[in-house]
N, C-alpha and C positions, 0 to 999 in steps of 0.2 A: 579790150575789144571796143570798138567804136559803137556808139549807141544805135546807129542805124544798122549795125550788123547783128544786133540782138534780135534775131528773127523769131517768128512763131515756132519754127522747128526746134530752135535752141531752147526756147522757154518750155515747150512741151517736153523735150527730152529731160530738162533739169527737174521738172516736177513729176514726170512720169515715174521716175524711180521711187517717189514717195507715195505714189497712188493718188496724186492730187492734181493731175492734169485737167480734170473736170472743173477746176476753179478758175481757169483762164477765161477772159471775156470772149464774147462771140467773135470778135475780130481776130482772136488769137488762137482759138481752138474749136474743134468741131463739137466737143462736149463742154458746155459752159455752165456757169453758175449765175443765177439771177437773184436779187434780194427779195426774199419773201417777207414783206412787211407783216406786222403783227396779226395774229389771229385773235379770236374772241376768247378771253380767259385762257384756260389750259387745254383747249380743244386740239385734237390731232386728227387729220385726215390721213388714212392709210389707203393708198391706191394699189390695187393688185392688177397688174397687166398680165393677161392671158395671151402670151405671144403665139403668133401663127394663125389666129382666127379660130375661135372656139365654135364647135358645132352646137348651136343652141337647141336644135330640134331634138337631140338626144340628151340634152341637159335638163330642160323643162319640156316634157313630152306631151303632145296632144293625144293621150293614150286612148281616148274614146273615139278618135277619128279614124275610120277605116282607111282613109287615104294615106295616113301615116305608114301603115303596114304595107300598103300597096306600093308606095314609093321606096320603101326600104325593106325588101323581103328578107335580106340577110342581116341588116344592121339594126332593125327595129328592136327596141327593148320590150320584153314581154310584159303584159299587164300584171302577171303574177310577181315579177321581179321589181317593177317600178313602185315608187313610194307615192301614194295618192296625196294630192295637195287640195285642190278645189277646182270647180268649174271645168271638169273634164281634163285637167292637167295633172301630171305626175312628175316626180323628180327621178333622175337616174339613181339606181340603187347605191352607187358609190358616194352619193351625197348624204348618206345616212347620218354622218356625224354632225350635219347641220340641222337635223330635225329638232333637237332641243331648242335651238334658237328660233326655228319656225314656229314651234308650239308656244314659245314664250312671246311671240309677236314682236321680236326685235330683229327679224330677218325679213327683208322685202325682196321680191322678185320683180324687176322692172322688165316688162314684156315688150317685145317687138322694137328694140332700140336700134335706130339707124339714122339715115339722113337722105335727102333727095339726091338723085343721080349718083348712086354709090360707086366707089372705085374699088376694084377687086385686086389691086396691086398691094402686096404687103407693105412696101415702102411708102407709097402715097396714102394708102388706107390708114396706117397708124399716124402719119403726119397730119391728116385731117382731124383725127381724134385728139392728137396732142395739142394742136393749135386751135381747135374749135372753129375751123374754117368751113366755108362752103366748098363743095366738091371742086369748083373751078378757081378757087381763091388760094393764093400763097401767102401765108403769114409766117413771120420769122420767130415769134416768141410763143411759148407755151401758155395755155389757158391758166394753169396754176400760177405760173410766174407773174402773169398780169394781175391775178388776185393778190398775190403776196406783196406786190409793190404798193398796195393800198394800206398796209399795216406797218406798225412799228418794226424797225430792223432788229433782227436777232443775231447772235454770234453765228448760229447755223440756222439758215432759213428752211432748208429741206435736206433730207437724206435719201439717197437712192441705194438700196440694198440689192445684192445679187447681180444681175446683169447691169453693167455700167453704162446704161442708156438713160439719159436724163429726160428725154421726151417732153412731157407737159411742164417740167420744172425749168426748162431752158429759157433763159432771158438775159438781158444785158447786165443786170446788177444783182441778181439773186445769188446768195452764198449757198451753193449746193455741194454736198459732199457725197461722193461715191464711196461707200463704206463696206468693207468686207467684214471687219469686226471692230468693236469700239476700242479695244486695247491698241490695235495697230494704228488706228487714227490718232489716238492720244499721243503715242510715241512719235509718229511722223509729223504731226502738226507742230511739234516743238522744234523740229529740225529744219523746217523750211527756211532757206536763207537766200538773200539776193547778193550777187557779186559786189564786193566792196569797191571795185574799181569803177563802178558806174556812178558818175556825178549826178546828183539829184536833178539838176537843171537840164541834163541831156538825156535823161531816161525816156524811152518811148512810152507811149500811153499804156501798152500792155504790161510793161514792167511796173509802172506806177500802180496799176491795179493789183498786181501781186504783192507789192509792198504794203498797200492798204489792207489787203486781205490777210496777210500774214499775222497781223496783230489780232484780228478776229479769230483766226484759226488757232493761234497759240493760246488765247484765252479759253477757247472752246475745248482744246485738247486738255488743258489743265483741269477744267471743270469736269470733263468726262472722266478723267482718271480719278479725281477726288470722289465723285459721286458713285462710280462703279466699284471703287475699292471695297473689298469685303462683301460686295453684293453678288451672290451666286447667280448664274444663269437661271431663268425661271424653269421650273420642272413641268413635265407633262406634255412637252412639245415633241412631235414625231421627228425621227432622225432622217429627214428628207431635206432637199434644198429649200423648198418653200417653208418647211417647218423651222429650219434654222433662221431664215429671214424673219419670220414672224416672231420667233423667240427674241431675236435682236431688237426688233421693233418694240416688243413688250419691255425689254430691258431698258431701252432708251426712255420710254415713257415713264416707267416706274422709278427710274433714277432722277426724274424731275428735270430732264434736259430741255423741256419746253421747245420741241421741234414741231412746228405747225403741220408739216407734211412729210410723210414717209412713203416711199414708193418701193414695192417689191414686184417680183415677176415669177412666172411659172410657164413652162412650155417644153416642147413645142406642140401646139394644138393643130399644126398643119397636117391633118390626118387624111392625106390623099389615098393612102393604102393602110391596111391592117389597123383600121380605126378602132374596132371593138375593144381590143386589149389595151391599146395606148390611151384611148379616151377614158376608159374605166380607171386606169391607174392615175392619170392626171387629176381627174375629178375627186378621187379618193384622197390624194395628197392635198388638194386644195381644201376639201371639207375638213379633214383632220387638223390641218394647220390653223384654219380659221376658228375651229371649235376650241382648240387649245388657247388661242389668243383671247377669245371671248371669256373663257374660264379664268384666265389670268387677270383680265381687266375687271371682271365682276368681283373676284376675290379681293382685289386692291381698291374696290369702290371707284373705279375709273371708267366704267363702261359708258356712262352718260357723256363722257368727255371725248369719246372716240367714234369716228365714222369710218367704216371699211367699205370700199366701192371697187367692184371689178369692172374691167373694160377689155376690149380686144379690137383689132383693126376691122374685123368683119365677122359675120357668121358663115355658115356653109349652106350649100344648096340642099333642098329637101330630098332630091332624088339621089340615091346612092350611085356611085360609079361602078364600073365593072371590076375594078381591082386587077389582080394578076390572073390571067387565064389558068384555069385548072386548080386554083387555090381558093377553097370556099371561105377561108378566114381572111382573105386579103382585101375585100371591098373597103372603100373609104368614101369621102365626100370632097367635093371641090369648092373653091372659093365662092362665097355667097354674099349675103347682105345683112339683113336684120337678125338680131339675136337677143336673148334675155341676159340680164346682168343682175348681180346681187348687191344689196346694200345691207350692212349690219351695224348695229350700235344701240346703245341704251335709249336714244331719242328717236330711233327709226320707227315709223308706222309699218308694222309687219304685214305680210300678206302679198297678194298679187296686185301690182300696180300697172295699169295700162291694159292693152288688149292684145291677145295672142293673134299673130298674123294668120289668117285662114289659109288652109291649103287649097281651097277652092278658088282663090283669087290671087294667083301668082303674077308677078311682074316678069313675064317671060318664063325663065326657069328659076326665079328667085322669089323669096318671101318679100312682101311689101312691109316696109317699116310702119309702125303705128305710133311711135313717139320719137321725136328728134333728141339725139343725145345731148344737144345743147340746152334742151329744157332742163335736164338734170343738172348741168353745170350752172345754169342761171339760178336754179333753186338753191344750190349750195352757196352761191354768192350771197343771195338775199338772206337765207335762213341760217346757214352755218357760220358765215363770215360777217354777216351784217354789212355788206357793201352793195352798191348798185350793180345789178347784173350787167349793165352796159360796160362796166369796167373789165368784164371777163369774156362775154360773148358779144358778137356783132349781130344786131337784129333783135326782134322781139319774139320771145318764146313763152308758151304757156307754162305756168308753174306745175311741178309734180308734187302731189300730196305725200311727200317722202317722210316728213317728220310728224310725230304725234303732237 
């Protein structure tokens, strides 16, 4: 095959069978890898994407506000069921598994997170979060990828578990692996090969990238196999999708793989109808998985080295919708704007951070954001990675008192 005939489609096909198509550069694949340069010491950031747009108002509830119940006559969580937090706010009862972390002050709730001129499209909304862009700005690389390029190169810069969507990890040179399970990656990484008929001088740039990446992947696969051999999966994790992802994240960390960023996902939180049961189940799965992960890290004396951060493309409107006519259990909520998010870790300053958006001061039908999500990313750059925030976000944002 002539070098100019080795197209993107061919390369994706050759790597897709190994589950490694995400390792192609941006010019060669829609899901790419970018080099995550070194992190500080042994620290790992675990990003938890809540896909579909989580309803923040039923996650962290203004339980003392009568407007909450007026806007949600069928979806409102009762005061007797909600878990009291502070300042008139309460947590959804399905978050009970997170309460030990809350009481230990290593769980923070970041209130009213959003940005100006919010976009309610799933696709554009998550793109704004992934790239840390303005609402009207298009950026091509993820905010995490930009941070990672400031550090020493690793064999594996980041790992995406569950949904094979790289999002904030996407960048031109970051080595990101979409990983279903460590053993499968260790086996497939050793079998990646490049056609011997291609002369080095005539290889297209995409193929050259694969050749260079193969050596890193082979070494990473061998290291994975060696470190995981004889190490059982951690116990105590729920048998759910997010539970399995967090168990794999724990296993990678405890095996000493030195992966600076791990991304997991849970969803769908797009609860236009039948929200009550769906939202309760998803929040319970989230809380139980994060609690099991916290326990595993504390037991291994690694909790200070880990930061867990949730995010979602948007929140949902405070007013419930009509649902399905004649079905009292069918109401849901439509795409909205600001929402709370969680941060957990041994170095986290626990408690409520920021200000709850008041129901008396809506932006049309939506909550007004009270802190820009890029303030959180800028804080991570400075405090977690010890790099200049302007390498990660464009513009100046006030720091968030996230760390103790």
